[in-house]
C-alpha positions as a printed Julia matrix, in Angstrom:
50×3 Matrix{Float64}:
  94.6   126.93  74.06
  93.49  124.68  77.24
  90.62  123.04  77.65
  88.4   125.12  80.14
  89.08  123.05  83.34
  93.11  123.64  82.73
  92.53  127.0   81.61
  90.99  128.03  84.76
  93.56  126.26  86.93
  96.12  129.02  85.1
  94.28  131.5   85.56
  94.07  130.83  89.38
  97.79  130.49  89.53
  98.24  133.23  87.74
  96.04  136.15  89.5
  97.37  134.17  93.16
 100.98  135.28  92.17
 100.01  138.79  91.2
  98.02  139.45  94.81
 101.31  137.57  96.32
 103.27  140.44  94.26
 101.36  143.38  93.96
  99.25  145.89  96.18
  95.96  146.32  94.29
  95.21  143.19  92.01
  91.33  142.48  91.32
  90.13  139.69  88.57
  86.69  138.51  87.78
  84.88  135.22  87.21
  86.79  133.13  84.67
  84.93  132.63  81.23
  82.43  135.1   82.21
  81.3   138.09  79.82
  82.95  141.21  81.13
  82.67  144.94  80.51
  85.76  146.5   81.59
  87.39  150.14  81.6
  90.76  151.14  81.43
  92.39  154.3   82.53
  95.97  155.15  81.74
  98.43  156.39  84.5
 101.73  155.87  83.38
 104.51  155.33  81.45
 103.66  152.14  79.62
 100.49  150.18  78.59
 100.95  146.52  78.19
  98.13  144.81  75.91
  97.87  141.34  75.69
  96.46  139.86  73.28
  95.35  135.87  73.03
């Protein structure tokens, strides 16, 4: 894992790239505890594990 300052820069870059490529992108505050929900609406779901 990267140090928090470096990791946040990478997170911001990822969000920026997603915003430039996709119509709807939502992001939260970096390193915050969040409760999220998922509604599948498509033929595939990708699970990303850290």
